C-alpha positions as CSV (number, residue, x, y, z in Angstrom):
1,M,106.5,95.3,109.9
2,I,105.5,96.6,113.3
3,I,104.5,93.8,115.7
4,T,102.7,94.7,119.0
5,E,101.9,91.9,121.5
6,T,99.5,92.3,124.4
7,S,97.7,89.8,126.6
8,N,94.0,89.4,127.6
9,D,93.2,86.7,130.1
10,G,96.2,84.7,129.1
11,I,95.4,84.9,125.4
12,A,98.1,86.6,123.3
13,I,96.9,89.3,120.9
14,V,99.5,90.0,118.2
15,A,98.7,93.1,116.1
16,L,100.6,93.4,112.9
17,E,101.1,96.6,111.0
18,G,102.6,97.0,107.5
19,T,103.6,94.4,104.9
20,L,103.5,90.7,105.7
21,D,105.7,89.2,103.0
22,A,108.9,87.1,102.5
23,L,111.0,89.7,104.3
24,S,108.7,90.1,107.4
25,A,107.2,86.6,107.7
26,P,110.2,85.3,109.7
27,E,109.5,88.0,112.3
28,L,106.0,86.5,112.8
29,R,107.5,83.0,113.0
30,N,109.9,84.1,115.8
31,I,107.2,85.4,118.2
32,R,107.2,83.2,121.3
33,S,103.4,83.1,121.7
34,V,103.1,82.1,118.0
35,T,105.5,79.2,118.4
36,D,104.2,78.1,121.8
37,P,102.0,75.0,121.2
38,E,99.9,75.7,124.3
39,K,99.3,79.4,123.8
40,T,96.2,80.7,122.0
41,V,97.1,83.6,119.7
42,I,94.8,86.2,118.1
43,L,96.3,87.9,115.1
44,D,94.9,91.3,114.5
45,L,95.4,92.0,110.8
46,E,93.6,95.4,110.6
47,K,96.7,97.4,109.8
48,V,98.3,94.9,107.4
49,D,98.5,96.7,104.1
50,F,99.8,93.9,102.0
51,I,100.1,90.1,102.4
52,D,101.8,87.7,100.0
53,S,102.1,83.9,99.9
54,S,105.0,83.9,102.4
55,G,102.9,86.0,104.9
56,L,100.0,83.7,104.4
57,G,102.3,80.7,104.8
58,A,103.6,82.1,108.1
59,I,100.0,82.4,109.4
60,V,99.0,79.0,108.3
61,G,102.3,77.5,109.6
62,A,101.6,79.0,113.0
63,T,98.6,76.6,113.3
64,R,100.8,73.6,112.8
65,V,102.6,74.0,116.1
66,K,99.4,74.4,118.2
67,L,98.0,71.5,120.1
68,D,94.5,72.6,119.0
69,P,94.9,74.2,115.6
70,A,91.3,75.3,115.5
71,R,91.7,77.2,118.7
72,G,95.4,78.0,118.6
73,V,95.4,80.8,116.0
74,V,92.3,83.0,115.7
75,L,92.2,85.9,113.2
76,A,90.6,89.3,113.8
77,C,90.0,92.6,112.0
78,L,90.8,91.5,108.5
79,N,90.7,94.5,106.2
80,D,89.4,94.1,102.7
81,R,92.8,93.6,101.1
82,V,93.8,90.8,103.5
83,R,90.4,89.2,103.5
84,K,90.5,89.0,99.7
85,V,93.8,87.0,99.9
86,F,92.2,84.6,102.4
87,E,89.1,84.2,100.2
88,I,91.0,83.7,96.9
89,T,93.2,81.0,98.5
90,N,90.3,79.5,100.6
91,A,92.5,79.9,103.6
92,Q,89.6,81.4,105.5
93,K,88.3,77.9,106.0
94,L,91.3,77.1,108.3
95,F,90.6,79.8,110.8
96,H,87.9,81.3,113.0
97,I,87.7,84.9,111.9
98,F,86.2,87.8,113.8
99,D,85.5,91.4,113.0
100,D,87.0,92.7,116.3
101,T,89.5,91.5,118.8
102,S,87.1,91.4,121.7
103,A,84.9,88.9,119.9
104,A,88.0,86.8,119.1
105,V,89.0,86.9,122.8
106,D,85.5,85.9,123.9
107,F,85.6,83.0,121.5
108,A,89.1,81.9,122.5
109,A,88.3,82.1,126.2
110,T,85.4,79.7,125.9
111,R,87.3,77.0,123.9
């Protein structure tokens, strides 16, 4: 898994590339902005080619440490494979999901 982190107006944008599974999920859990309760994080999942229950668990778990879970983790750019996992598990109900990172940043900035 390749993880790239940038910042936009104090909001962390974490782009993931590759497989998000039991082997790579701990990498996501160890990112400082993901574990910081006061930091809003946008996860860009456009280049995630596979996600399993461990990967989904890492994303859901990230919301638990946030002071405002609805604002703390925002998802962007879900490709069809990833979106299907969120829909099958009903996990999409836990997040605000946007088609692009700029819309996600705009949303996060106004919350």
